[in-house]
C-alpha positions as CSV (number, residue, x, y, z in Angstrom):
1,X,16.8,9.3,-5.0
2,X,13.8,10.4,-6.7
3,X,10.5,8.5,-7.5
4,X,9.6,8.5,-10.6
5,X,5.6,8.5,-10.6
6,X,2.6,10.3,-11.7
7,X,2.3,10.6,-15.7
8,X,5.8,9.4,-16.2
9,X,4.6,5.9,-15.1
10,X,2.2,4.0,-16.8
11,X,0.5,1.2,-15.9
12,X,0.4,-1.9,-18.5
13,X,-0.8,-5.3,-16.3
14,X,-4.3,-6.4,-16.6
15,X,-4.6,-7.3,-12.6
16,X,-3.3,-3.7,-11.5
17,X,-5.2,-1.7,-14.6
18,X,-8.4,-3.9,-13.3
19,X,-7.7,-2.1,-9.8
20,X,-7.1,1.1,-11.2
21,X,-10.2,1.2,-13.1
22,X,-12.6,-0.1,-9.5
23,X,-10.8,2.2,-7.4
24,X,-11.9,4.8,-10.2
25,X,-15.1,3.6,-10.3
26,X,-15.9,3.8,-6.7
27,X,-14.7,7.4,-6.2
28,X,-16.6,8.2,-9.1
29,X,-20.0,6.7,-7.9
30,X,-19.8,8.0,-4.0
31,X,-21.8,11.3,-4.6
32,X,-20.5,14.6,-3.7
33,X,-23.6,15.4,-1.6
34,X,-23.0,11.9,0.6
35,X,-19.4,12.8,1.1
36,X,-20.1,16.4,2.1
37,X,-23.0,15.7,4.2
38,X,-21.3,16.0,7.4
39,X,-19.2,19.7,6.5
40,X,-22.3,21.0,5.7
41,X,-24.1,19.6,8.7
42,X,-21.1,20.8,11.2
43,X,-21.5,24.0,9.1
44,X,-25.3,25.0,9.2
45,X,-25.6,24.1,5.7
46,X,-28.0,20.9,6.0
47,X,-31.3,22.0,7.4
48,X,-33.6,18.6,6.8
49,X,-35.5,17.3,9.6
50,X,-33.8,13.4,8.7
51,X,-30.7,11.9,7.5
52,X,-31.1,12.3,3.8
53,X,-31.9,9.1,1.4
54,X,-28.4,7.1,0.7
55,X,-26.2,8.3,3.2
56,X,-23.6,6.9,4.2
57,X,-23.4,4.8,7.3
58,X,-20.8,3.3,9.2
59,X,-18.2,5.6,10.6
60,X,-19.6,8.4,8.5
61,X,-23.2,8.4,10.1
62,X,-23.8,11.4,11.9
63,X,-23.8,10.3,15.0
64,X,-20.2,8.8,14.7
65,X,-17.4,10.8,16.5
66,X,-15.3,9.9,13.4
67,X,-17.6,11.4,10.9
68,X,-16.3,12.8,8.0
69,X,-13.0,10.9,8.3
70,X,-13.1,9.4,4.3
71,X,-13.8,12.5,2.5
72,X,-10.3,13.5,3.1
73,X,-9.0,10.2,1.5
74,X,-11.6,10.6,-1.2
75,X,-9.7,13.9,-2.3
76,X,-5.8,12.2,-1.8
77,X,-7.0,9.6,-3.4
78,X,-8.5,11.9,-6.7
79,X,-5.9,14.0,-6.8
80,X,-3.3,11.2,-7.0
81,X,-5.2,9.8,-9.8
82,X,-5.8,12.9,-11.8
83,X,-1.4,13.4,-11.3
84,X,-1.1,9.9,-12.5
85,X,-4.1,9.7,-15.7
86,X,-4.8,13.5,-16.3
87,X,-8.8,12.4,-15.6
88,X,-11.0,15.4,-16.2
89,X,-14.1,13.7,-14.7
90,X,-12.3,13.3,-11.5
91,X,-10.6,16.7,-11.5
92,X,-13.9,18.0,-12.0
93,X,-15.6,16.2,-9.1
94,X,-12.9,17.1,-6.8
95,X,-12.4,20.9,-7.5
96,X,-16.3,21.3,-7.2
97,X,-16.2,19.8,-3.7
98,X,-13.1,22.2,-2.5
99,X,-15.6,24.9,-3.7
100,X,-17.7,23.5,-1.3
101,X,-15.5,23.1,1.4
102,X,-14.5,26.8,1.3
103,X,-18.3,28.0,1.3
104,X,-18.4,25.5,4.6
105,X,-15.5,27.3,6.0
106,X,-16.8,30.5,5.8
107,X,-19.8,29.5,7.7
108,X,-17.4,28.4,10.3
109,X,-16.1,31.7,11.0
110,X,-13.2,31.5,8.7
111,X,-11.4,28.9,10.0
112,X,-12.7,25.4,10.7
113,X,-13.7,23.5,8.1
114,X,-13.9,20.5,10.2
115,X,-16.9,17.3,9.8
116,X,-17.1,17.2,13.7
117,X,-17.0,20.2,16.2
118,X,-14.3,22.3,17.9
119,X,-15.5,21.3,21.2
120,X,-14.0,17.4,20.3
121,X,-10.2,19.2,20.5
122,X,-11.0,21.2,23.7
123,X,-13.1,17.7,25.3
124,X,-9.9,15.9,24.8
125,X,-7.4,18.8,26.6
126,X,-10.0,18.6,29.3
127,X,-9.5,14.5,29.8
128,X,-12.6,13.1,28.0
129,X,-12.9,10.6,26.1
130,X,-13.5,11.6,22.5
131,X,-12.7,9.5,19.3
132,X,-9.7,10.5,17.8
133,X,-10.6,13.9,16.6
134,X,-7.5,14.8,15.3
135,X,-6.8,11.9,13.7
136,X,-10.1,12.8,11.6
137,X,-9.6,16.1,11.5
138,X,-6.1,15.1,9.1
139,X,-7.8,13.3,6.9
140,X,-9.3,16.6,5.8
141,X,-5.6,18.7,5.8
142,X,-4.2,15.6,3.8
143,X,-7.0,16.0,1.2
144,X,-6.6,19.6,0.6
145,X,-2.9,19.6,0.3
146,X,-2.7,16.4,-1.8
147,X,-5.4,18.2,-3.7
148,X,-2.8,21.4,-4.3
149,X,0.4,19.2,-4.7
150,X,-1.3,16.7,-7.4
151,X,-4.4,18.6,-8.7
152,X,-2.6,22.1,-8.7
153,X,-5.7,23.6,-6.1
154,X,-4.6,27.0,-5.1
155,X,-8.0,27.1,-3.1
156,X,-7.6,23.7,-1.5
157,X,-4.2,25.3,0.2
158,X,-5.9,28.4,0.8
159,X,-8.4,26.5,2.6
160,X,-5.8,24.4,5.0
161,X,-3.7,27.5,5.6
162,X,-6.4,28.9,7.2
163,X,-7.7,26.0,9.5
164,X,-4.1,25.4,10.3
165,X,-4.7,29.1,11.8
166,X,-7.0,27.6,14.5
167,X,-4.6,24.9,15.3
168,X,-1.6,27.4,16.3
169,X,-4.2,29.7,18.7
170,X,-5.4,26.7,20.2
171,X,-2.3,24.5,20.5
172,X,-0.1,27.6,22.1
173,X,-2.5,27.8,25.1
174,X,-1.2,24.8,26.8
175,X,1.9,24.0,28.7
176,X,4.3,21.6,27.1
177,X,3.4,18.9,29.5
178,X,-0.4,19.3,29.0
179,X,0.3,19.3,25.3
180,X,2.4,16.2,25.6
181,X,-1.0,14.4,26.9
182,X,-3.0,16.2,24.4
183,X,-0.3,14.3,22.3
184,X,-1.3,10.6,24.0
185,X,-4.6,10.9,21.7
186,X,-4.4,9.4,18.5
187,X,-3.6,12.3,16.9
188,X,-3.0,10.8,13.0
189,X,-0.9,12.1,10.7
190,X,-0.8,16.5,11.6
191,X,2.7,16.0,12.1
192,X,3.1,15.1,9.1
193,X,0.8,17.9,7.3
194,X,2.7,21.0,9.7
195,X,5.9,20.0,7.7
196,X,4.1,19.6,4.2
197,X,2.6,23.0,4.7
198,X,6.1,24.2,5.9
199,X,7.7,23.2,2.7
200,X,5.3,24.8,0.7
201,X,4.5,27.6,2.4
202,X,7.8,28.3,4.8
203,X,5.6,30.3,7.1
204,X,7.4,29.8,10.3
205,X,3.8,29.2,12.1
206,X,4.5,25.8,10.7
207,X,7.9,25.4,12.2
208,X,6.3,26.2,15.2
209,X,3.7,23.2,15.4
210,X,6.2,20.8,14.0
211,X,7.9,21.5,17.4
212,X,4.8,21.4,19.2
213,X,3.2,18.4,18.1
214,X,7.0,16.5,18.5
215,X,5.6,13.6,21.3
216,X,8.7,13.1,23.3
217,X,7.1,10.4,25.0
218,X,7.4,8.1,21.7
219,X,10.1,9.5,20.0
220,X,12.8,9.6,23.1
221,X,12.3,6.1,24.2
222,X,12.8,5.3,20.2
223,X,16.0,6.8,19.9
224,X,17.4,5.6,23.3
225,X,16.8,2.0,21.8
226,X,13.7,1.0,24.2
227,X,11.0,-0.6,23.1
228,X,7.8,1.5,23.2
229,X,5.6,-0.7,20.4
230,X,4.8,-3.8,22.4
231,X,1.2,-4.5,22.3
232,X,0.5,-0.6,21.6
233,X,-2.1,0.5,18.9
234,X,0.6,0.6,15.2
235,X,-1.2,2.7,13.6
236,X,-1.4,5.6,16.0
237,X,2.3,5.6,15.3
238,X,3.2,4.7,12.0
239,X,1.4,8.3,10.9
240,X,3.4,10.3,13.5
241,X,6.9,8.7,12.2
242,X,5.7,9.3,9.0
243,X,5.5,13.0,9.7
244,X,9.0,12.5,11.1
245,X,10.4,11.2,7.8
246,X,8.5,14.4,6.3
247,X,10.1,16.8,8.7
248,X,13.7,15.5,8.1
249,X,13.1,16.3,4.3
250,X,12.2,19.9,4.7
251,X,14.2,20.8,7.9
252,X,17.3,18.6,7.0
253,X,17.6,18.0,11.4
254,X,18.8,14.9,11.2
255,X,17.0,14.2,14.6
256,X,14.0,13.2,12.6
257,X,15.9,11.0,10.6
258,X,17.0,9.3,14.1
259,X,14.0,8.6,14.8
260,X,12.7,7.5,12.1
261,X,15.6,4.7,12.2
262,X,15.0,3.8,15.4
263,X,11.6,3.1,14.5
264,X,11.8,1.0,11.4
265,X,14.7,-1.1,13.8
266,X,11.9,-0.9,16.6
267,X,8.9,-2.4,14.4
268,X,10.3,-4.5,11.8
269,X,14.0,-5.0,11.9
270,X,13.8,-7.1,15.8
271,X,9.9,-7.5,15.6
272,X,9.7,-9.6,12.3
273,X,6.6,-10.0,10.4
274,X,4.5,-12.9,9.0
275,X,4.9,-14.0,5.7
276,X,2.4,-11.8,3.9
277,X,4.7,-8.7,5.2
278,X,2.1,-8.0,7.6
279,X,2.6,-7.4,11.4
280,X,0.0,-6.5,13.6
281,X,-2.7,-8.5,15.3
282,X,-5.8,-6.8,16.8
283,X,-4.7,-3.1,15.4
284,X,-1.6,-3.6,18.0
285,X,2.4,-4.1,17.6
286,X,3.0,-7.6,18.0
287,X,6.1,-8.9,20.8
288,X,9.5,-9.1,18.9
289,X,10.0,-12.1,17.1
290,X,6.5,-13.3,18.8
291,X,4.2,-14.4,16.6
292,X,2.5,-17.6,17.2
293,X,0.2,-16.5,19.9
294,X,-0.9,-13.8,18.0
295,X,-2.3,-15.8,15.0
296,X,-5.8,-14.1,14.9
297,X,-9.3,-13.4,13.5
298,X,-7.8,-9.2,13.6
299,X,-4.0,-9.4,11.4
300,X,-2.5,-6.9,9.2
301,X,-4.9,-4.0,10.0
302,X,-4.8,-2.5,6.1
303,X,-4.1,1.1,7.3
304,X,-0.9,-0.3,8.6
305,X,0.1,-2.1,5.6
306,X,-0.1,0.9,3.9
307,X,1.3,3.2,5.9
308,X,4.6,1.0,7.2
309,X,4.8,0.9,3.0
310,X,4.8,4.5,3.1
311,X,7.5,4.0,5.3
312,X,9.6,1.5,3.4
313,X,9.6,4.2,0.2
314,X,11.0,6.4,2.2
315,X,13.4,4.6,3.6
316,X,14.2,3.5,0.4
317,X,14.7,6.5,-1.2
318,X,16.7,7.7,1.5
319,X,19.4,4.7,1.6
320,X,18.9,2.9,-1.8
321,X,18.5,0.0,0.3
322,X,16.6,-3.0,-1.6
323,X,15.1,-4.1,1.5
324,X,12.9,-2.0,1.7
325,X,11.7,-2.2,-2.0
326,X,11.4,-6.1,-1.2
327,X,9.3,-5.1,2.1
328,X,6.9,-3.2,-0.5
329,X,6.5,-6.0,-3.0
330,X,5.4,-7.9,-0.1
331,X,3.0,-5.8,1.5
332,X,1.5,-5.3,-2.1
333,X,1.0,-8.8,-3.3
334,X,-0.4,-10.1,0.2
335,X,-2.0,-7.2,1.8
336,X,-3.0,-4.2,-0.8
337,X,-4.0,-6.9,-3.5
338,X,-5.1,-9.3,-0.6
339,X,-7.3,-6.6,0.9
340,X,-9.4,-4.9,-1.3
341,X,-11.0,-5.2,-5.3
342,X,-11.3,-8.6,-4.8
343,X,-12.4,-10.8,-8.1
344,X,-12.6,-14.5,-7.8
345,X,-10.1,-16.7,-9.7
346,X,-12.9,-19.3,-10.4
347,X,-12.7,-22.8,-11.4
348,X,-15.3,-23.9,-13.9
349,X,-17.9,-26.7,-11.7
350,X,-17.2,-24.7,-8.4
351,X,-20.4,-23.9,-7.7
352,X,-21.1,-21.7,-4.4
353,X,-23.4,-19.2,-3.0
354,X,-20.5,-16.4,-2.6
355,X,-20.2,-13.5,-4.5
356,X,-17.5,-13.0,-6.7
357,X,-16.1,-9.8,-5.9
358,X,-15.2,-8.2,-2.7
359,X,-14.8,-4.5,-1.7
360,X,-11.9,-4.2,1.4
361,X,-11.8,-6.9,4.3
362,X,-10.4,-4.4,7.6
363,X,-8.3,-6.9,8.5
364,X,-6.4,-10.5,7.1
365,X,-6.9,-13.3,9.7
366,X,-3.9,-15.6,10.5
367,X,-6.2,-18.0,12.8
368,X,-7.3,-21.5,10.6
369,X,-11.0,-21.7,9.4
370,X,-11.2,-18.0,9.2
371,X,-12.7,-16.1,6.4
372,X,-12.0,-12.6,4.9
373,X,-14.9,-10.4,5.9
374,X,-15.7,-7.9,3.0
375,X,-17.0,-4.7,3.5
376,X,-20.0,-2.6,2.1
377,X,-19.6,0.4,-0.2
378,X,-21.8,3.0,1.8
379,X,-22.1,1.1,5.0
380,X,-18.9,0.7,6.8
381,X,-16.7,3.4,5.9
382,X,-14.1,2.2,8.2
383,X,-10.8,3.9,8.7
384,X,-9.0,1.2,6.0
385,X,-11.7,1.9,3.4
386,X,-9.5,5.2,3.0
387,X,-5.8,4.1,2.6
388,X,-7.9,1.6,0.3
389,X,-8.5,4.1,-2.2
390,X,-5.5,5.9,-1.6
391,X,-3.2,2.7,-2.2
392,X,-5.4,1.7,-5.6
393,X,-5.0,5.1,-7.0
394,X,-1.0,5.0,-6.5
395,X,-0.4,1.4,-8.1
396,X,1.5,2.7,-10.4
397,X,4.3,4.3,-7.4
398,X,7.1,2.5,-6.1
399,X,8.3,0.8,-9.5
400,X,10.8,3.5,-10.8
401,X,13.2,5.6,-9.5
402,X,16.1,7.7,-10.1
403,X,19.6,9.3,-9.0
404,X,21.2,11.3,-11.8
405,X,21.3,8.8,-14.9
406,X,21.2,5.6,-12.8
407,X,17.6,4.1,-12.9
408,X,16.5,1.5,-10.2
409,X,13.7,-1.2,-11.2
410,X,12.0,-2.0,-7.9
411,X,8.8,-3.8,-8.7
412,X,8.5,-5.9,-11.6
413,X,4.9,-5.4,-13.7
414,X,4.0,-4.8,-16.9
415,X,4.9,-0.6,-17.2
416,X,6.0,1.6,-19.0
417,X,8.2,4.7,-17.6
418,X,9.5,7.8,-19.8
419,X,11.7,10.5,-18.5
420,X,14.8,12.1,-19.6
421,X,18.0,11.8,-19.7
422,X,19.6,15.0,-20.3
423,X,17.1,16.8,-21.5
424,X,16.7,13.9,-24.2
425,X,13.6,12.0,-24.0
426,X,13.9,8.1,-23.1
427,X,11.3,5.1,-22.3
428,X,11.6,2.0,-20.6
429,X,8.8,-0.3,-21.4
430,X,9.1,-3.5,-19.0
431,X,7.1,-6.5,-20.0
432,X,6.5,-10.0,-18.6
433,X,7.2,-12.5,-21.0
434,X,5.0,-15.1,-19.6
435,X,6.3,-18.2,-22.2
436,X,3.2,-19.5,-23.1
437,X,3.5,-20.0,-27.0
438,X,0.0,-18.1,-27.4
439,X,-1.0,-14.6,-28.5
440,X,-4.2,-15.5,-26.9
441,X,-3.3,-12.1,-24.5
442,X,-3.6,-9.9,-27.5
443,X,-5.9,-11.6,-29.8
444,X,-9.3,-10.1,-31.3
445,X,-10.2,-14.0,-31.5
446,X,-10.0,-16.4,-28.9
447,X,-9.5,-19.1,-31.0
448,X,-6.5,-17.6,-32.8
449,X,-3.3,-19.2,-31.8
450,X,0.6,-18.3,-33.1
451,X,2.1,-21.4,-33.8
452,X,6.0,-20.8,-32.0
453,X,8.8,-22.9,-30.7
454,X,7.7,-22.0,-27.4
455,X,4.5,-24.2,-27.0
456,X,6.7,-27.1,-27.3
457,X,9.3,-25.4,-25.1
458,X,7.2,-24.4,-21.7
459,X,5.1,-27.8,-21.6
460,X,4.6,-27.1,-17.9
461,X,4.5,-23.7,-15.8
462,X,8.7,-22.3,-16.4
463,X,10.5,-22.3,-13.2
464,X,11.2,-18.5,-13.2
465,X,9.6,-15.2,-14.4
466,X,11.3,-13.7,-17.3
467,X,10.8,-9.8,-17.7
468,X,12.2,-7.7,-20.9
469,X,13.0,-4.3,-20.8
470,X,13.3,-2.4,-23.7
471,X,15.2,1.2,-24.6
472,X,13.7,3.3,-26.3
473,X,16.0,6.5,-27.5
474,X,16.5,8.8,-30.2
475,X,20.5,8.8,-30.1
476,X,22.3,6.6,-28.3
477,X,22.4,7.6,-24.4
478,X,24.8,6.8,-21.2
479,X,22.9,6.1,-18.8
480,X,22.7,3.0,-16.4
481,X,19.9,0.6,-14.9
482,X,19.6,-0.6,-12.0
483,X,17.4,-4.1,-11.4
484,X,16.4,-4.9,-7.5
485,X,17.0,-9.0,-7.3
486,X,14.1,-10.6,-5.0
487,X,15.2,-12.5,-2.1
488,X,12.9,-15.2,-3.1
489,X,14.9,-16.3,-5.9
490,X,15.6,-20.2,-5.6
491,X,18.5,-19.8,-7.5
492,X,20.9,-17.3,-9.5
493,X,19.1,-14.9,-11.6
494,X,20.5,-14.7,-14.8
495,X,20.5,-11.2,-16.5
496,X,21.2,-11.0,-20.7
497,X,21.6,-7.8,-22.7
498,X,20.2,-8.3,-26.2
499,X,20.2,-11.7,-25.4
500,X,23.6,-12.1,-24.6
501,X,24.0,-13.2,-20.9
502,X,25.3,-10.2,-18.9
503,X,26.0,-11.8,-15.4
504,X,24.1,-14.1,-12.8
505,X,23.7,-13.3,-9.3
506,X,21.7,-14.0,-6.1
507,X,22.5,-11.1,-4.3
508,X,19.4,-9.1,-3.1
509,X,21.3,-6.6,-1.2
510,X,22.5,-5.2,-3.8
511,X,20.5,-3.8,-7.4
512,X,22.5,-5.5,-10.7
513,X,23.6,-2.7,-12.4
514,X,24.0,-2.2,-16.5
515,X,26.2,0.7,-17.4
516,X,27.1,1.5,-20.7
517,X,25.4,3.5,-24.6
518,X,22.0,2.3,-24.8
519,X,20.5,2.6,-28.3
520,X,17.5,2.6,-29.6
521,X,15.4,-1.0,-28.9
522,X,18.0,-2.3,-26.8
523,X,16.7,-5.4,-24.5
524,X,17.3,-6.4,-21.1
525,X,16.1,-10.0,-20.2
526,X,15.9,-10.3,-16.5
527,X,15.3,-14.2,-15.5
528,X,13.9,-15.1,-11.8
529,X,13.8,-18.5,-11.0
530,X,10.7,-19.2,-9.0
531,X,9.4,-21.5,-6.5
532,X,7.6,-22.4,-3.5
533,X,9.4,-21.6,-0.1
534,X,8.0,-22.9,3.6
535,X,8.5,-19.9,5.4
536,X,8.5,-20.6,9.7
537,X,7.4,-18.2,12.5
538,X,10.1,-17.1,14.4
539,X,9.1,-18.7,17.2
540,X,8.4,-22.1,16.2
541,X,10.6,-23.5,13.5
542,X,7.4,-26.2,13.5
543,X,4.9,-23.7,12.3
544,X,5.1,-22.3,9.2
545,X,3.3,-21.0,5.9
546,X,4.3,-21.2,2.3
547,X,4.9,-18.4,-0.5
548,X,5.4,-18.7,-4.2
549,X,8.3,-16.4,-4.9
550,X,6.2,-13.5,-3.4
551,X,2.9,-14.0,-3.1
552,X,1.8,-16.1,-0.2
553,X,-0.4,-19.0,-0.5
554,X,-3.2,-19.9,1.7
555,X,-4.9,-23.6,2.1
556,X,-8.9,-23.7,1.7
557,X,-9.9,-25.6,5.4
558,X,-12.7,-25.2,6.9
559,X,-10.9,-26.2,10.0
560,X,-7.2,-26.0,11.3
561,X,-5.2,-29.4,9.6
562,X,-1.6,-30.4,10.3
563,X,0.4,-31.2,7.6
564,X,2.5,-34.5,7.6
565,X,5.3,-34.0,5.7
566,X,9.3,-33.6,6.3
567,X,9.8,-30.4,8.1
568,X,13.7,-29.7,6.3
569,X,11.7,-29.8,3.0
570,X,7.8,-28.7,3.5
571,X,8.1,-27.1,0.4
572,X,8.0,-30.3,-1.6
573,X,4.5,-30.8,0.5
574,X,3.0,-28.6,-2.4
575,X,2.8,-29.3,-6.4
576,X,0.6,-27.3,-9.0
577,X,-2.7,-28.9,-10.5
578,X,-4.5,-26.8,-13.1
579,X,-1.8,-25.1,-14.1
580,X,-2.8,-24.2,-18.1
581,X,-6.2,-23.0,-19.5
582,X,-6.1,-22.2,-22.8
583,X,-3.0,-19.2,-23.5
584,X,-2.3,-18.5,-19.6
585,X,-0.9,-20.5,-17.1
586,X,-3.0,-20.4,-13.4
587,X,-2.1,-20.2,-9.8
588,X,-3.6,-23.5,-8.7
589,X,-1.6,-25.9,-6.1
590,X,-2.6,-28.7,-3.9
591,X,-0.9,-30.8,-1.4
592,X,1.1,-34.3,-2.1
593,X,0.6,-36.4,0.8
594,X,-2.2,-35.1,3.0
595,X,-5.2,-36.9,3.2
596,X,-7.3,-35.8,1.7
597,X,-5.4,-33.4,-0.3
598,X,-5.8,-29.3,0.8
599,X,-6.4,-26.8,-2.9
600,X,-4.2,-24.1,-2.2
601,X,-4.7,-20.4,-4.0
602,X,-2.5,-17.1,-3.5
603,X,-4.1,-15.2,-0.8
604,X,-5.1,-12.6,-2.8
605,X,-7.9,-15.4,-5.1
606,X,-9.0,-16.0,-1.8
607,X,-12.6,-14.6,-1.4
608,X,-15.3,-16.1,0.7
609,X,-14.0,-19.4,1.7
610,X,-12.5,-20.6,5.1
611,X,-9.1,-20.5,4.7
612,X,-5.4,-21.4,6.9
613,X,-2.1,-19.5,6.0
614,X,0.3,-20.8,9.1
615,X,0.2,-24.6,9.0
616,X,1.8,-27.2,12.0
617,X,4.1,-29.4,10.2
618,X,4.8,-33.3,12.0
619,X,7.4,-35.9,10.3
């Protein structure tokens, strides 16, 4: 199955486009000199006596052992954005950065182009405690390779190929057992890079590197059905298994796929996940189906959200199982959108001293009464800054796929797909019908409302989401459209073709298929019943959280609250309030029977307030 992305998919959803724009502005705001500072410093190209004014701090500080990691993420995000939009300004900036990296490589002797010294890798081989140098260097490789793949920069590939020669020579000096010791120090996505470069170049050196970076101490227990993950650092292993996924695609060897399947089984299927889709606490994997004692201040590291979504995407492409797309949906709404580029969803009269925006929060706390901890633009640069810019450059991904002439709709956002069938252009336009009875969202004059029957028909927020798909073709075309049926729907979904009922289903384990000869202007309407659901913890059914469709709802609480309600019908304890603003429905909720009432918001609408996700329910 092929993912349709890049210029094939254009987003029209206002919220996703806002995030795309904010991400692009952040990429452009960071100056090239500061992004390159640690690379120039390592190459002896900086001769100042002091750190330059405005230089990046946090993990990018020249005294941090992970310095320079962010530039690789930046290049990857810029390349992905260019691939989707053709952004010429971003392309020029990234190309000039590649030119500077080429000069750094020359001054380093023709191979090394890292922002840290080579001796860091010799030190880890000798057992010295150095902070993840291969994790760091992988980011540079990743940025270079993505600049080649998505932005067509040949020089970036040449730099990466020469840089790899250093690793060929260095890694060849160790025995298998000794190199296994080295692999126990976090290597990031080095395995994935070797697989990508093997696919691009076909050079045997990358096949050799694949074998050297095969981490048998992790992979073997997984395929044997053991659990090597509990209480282990999560984002060490996820990139390694993403490397196995890429190695399978490049080599076709089943042993790589066996590892990926075993990892997902151990990390997700048998372990379970939080109501948000996240699975970690304190950066480590929680015990299987035991989360009650791990609801704390460091749940759901953003990097793990992004990388597990990538793993789910790989598995979806190779299995077609909609459960992976459902996993992506939960993590997109309640991870990627909840942990970055916050913008206040405010109330008139709700005066406070908090900012109305937030850039990034490393974790998403699950302990009651805690807050999101927002980072700065230039003084933080912890690992999640990197996955943040990549994730928000790739928001038009994971929506549409094809398998021959079968097209799969995996996510529901206003968007536009353009592709071909048998050499002929087709276009699929997805647009949510908000059923507001108002044209305010498209009017130039905010006082204009077109009168129609919907205004009276939908007096309150409809209990379902409705998405319309318009097919544009130049001539009658035969192909199929397949629609994911979310597991969160409250009753049967209904699918209409040109306003006539085609069928109903509640089966979330299979895509709903419509196969026919399509005419220009044909319309499919997908109606998804939605409501509040109560999702208990796997190890204590009296503690749970609330979701409205795929979106987690959080109570605004200074301290932990207990809900007094019927545990068998806990979802009925929440009701909507303040549901309408001019021409738009709004998403405010509150409890019905608590004293005082607890206001609830979507987790992505929580900014600086203390909040609570999981509640103990007592009758």
